[in-house]
N, C-alpha and C positions, 0 to 999 in steps of 0.2 A: 504494500499500500504505499501511497505518497507520503502519508504521515510518518511512517516507520522509517523509510530512507532519510526523510528531511531531519528526524530527531536523530538518527545515527550519524548523520553527517555533521550535524550540530554539536553532538556529544563529542565526536572525534575532534572538530575544530577546537573545542574548548581546551582539550589537553595542549594544544599547540600555541596558546595565547601567551604573549609576555605580559605579565602583570606589573603594574607601577603602584607603588604606595602613595605617591603624590602625582596628580594629574600632569601628564607629559607635556612638554611646550607645543608638541604636533596636534595636541587636540583641539578641534575647532570649538570656539566658544559657545555655539548654540548646541552642540553635542555634549559638551562639558555639563551644560545646564541641566541636561538630562540625566548624565551619568551620576552627577552629585546629588541628585533628587532626595531629599530626606523623608519625605512623606510617601504616601501609597503610590508606587508606579502604576499599579492598576487603575487607580482614579485618575491618574493624568493621562493614561493612554485612552481611557474612556471618552474624554473630550474630543477625540479624533475621529471617532467612529459612532455608528448608531448601534451596533451590537459587538461588545468584546465576548470573545468565546475561549474556553479553555478546552484544549485537547490533551488528555492524559497519555503519555507515550510509554511510561515505564514507572512502575513503583513497586517497593518491596526492600526487604532488608538486604544489606551487602556487608561484606566482612572488610576489616581495615586494608586487607592485602590489594583490594581492587581500587582503593582511593587514589592511589598515586600522590602527587604533591599536595593536594587538598588535606592530607592526613596532618600536615604541618600547622594547618589553621584551626584544629580542633583537638579537644582532648581525646587520648587513646581510649578506646571502647571495644567491646567485643563484637559489637555490630552496630550498624548505622542504617537509619531509614533514608532511602533514596527515592526522591520523585522528580520526574522529568516531564515537562508540558510544554507545548506551544500555545502562545496566546494569538489568536486570530482577530484582527480588527476589520468587521464587514467581510470575513472570508479571506482577508490577505494575512498571511503569516507575519507577524510582527515580532515575536519575541520568543526564545527558547529559555526556558527557565530550568534550572537545576538546584534542588534543594537537598542538603545533606543534614541529617539530624543524629546526633550520637543517642544511643540508647539511655544514657543517664539523663538527657534532656526531655525524652519521652516519659521517663520515670517521675523527674522532677515537675514537669509542667503539664503533665496529663498527656493521654494518648491521641488528643484530638488531631494532632498534626497528621496521623496515619489515616484520618477518615475525611479528609478535605474532599478527595475525588476530584470532580470537574469544577469546583469553585476556584476562583483565584485565590493563591496563598495570601497575597497581600490583603485581601479583604479580612482574612482572618486574623493575621498577624496584628494589624493596625487597630483591630477592636480590643487587643489585649492590653491591660493598663500596665502589664509588667514589662513590655517590650522596650528594650534598649538596643542601640546599635555601637559596636565597637569600632568599626571602621568601613569605609568603602575604598576598595582598589579599583582602578581602571585598567582595562586590557584593550588589546588591538590584535587582530589577526586578519589577514587577507582583506583589508580594507573595512572589516566590520568591528564595531566597538562594543564592548562588553563591560560589566562591572561585576564585582565580587563584593558582597557584604557579610560580615559576622554580625548576626543579630543574637539577643539573648532574651529568653523568656524567663521571668525570675531568676536572672542571673545564669541561665542554662544556655549554652551556646548553640546555634545552628549556622551552616553556611549556605548562603543563597547566591548562585551565579546567574546572571541574565545576560544572554547574548543577543543584540538587537539585530534582526535579519534585515536583508537589503530593502524592504518595502515599509519599514517602520518609520513612523512620523519622526523619530529621532534625527533622521536624516534629511527631512524637510529643511530648506533654508528659508529664511524669512521673506524671500520673493516668490516661492514656489506656490502654485495653485494647492489648495487643501491645506495651506497654512492656517486660513481661518477656520475657526471653529464652526463645525455645522450646527 
């Protein structure tokens, strides 16, 4: 299926991204404004479309061995909950999201994170009063921009990586059609 290949491609692409702890000088200002967004990306994207839809590509428990360098961003645990989704704005693929949640975070903040299904993660997270953010790293690969955030629920961490796909409004420039909110 189209979704399967796209999520696999995006997942593979994520592994090759160079991450910056500070926004790099090559980052265009209007893109940087999106990447450094501190409130809900879901809500921001919703302003650019009539319908924002989440397609679940993959979810389930994984072992630390398959985490790669993401392991350095999280406490060591025996297993992690992985969720990969594509967000579509009016049926155009806009964002690939990958969330990794250590078991101790599920134990400490409730297992609701494993039951989100086709809801946007941001919608759930930003309703939690205990949500804090440790950092946002920006990244770039093959002309696409991404960001990685470590968020905490009641002090327990999770890692959220968002890759902005080519049709995403992140890449609109202020002169583009479609810049005006519908």
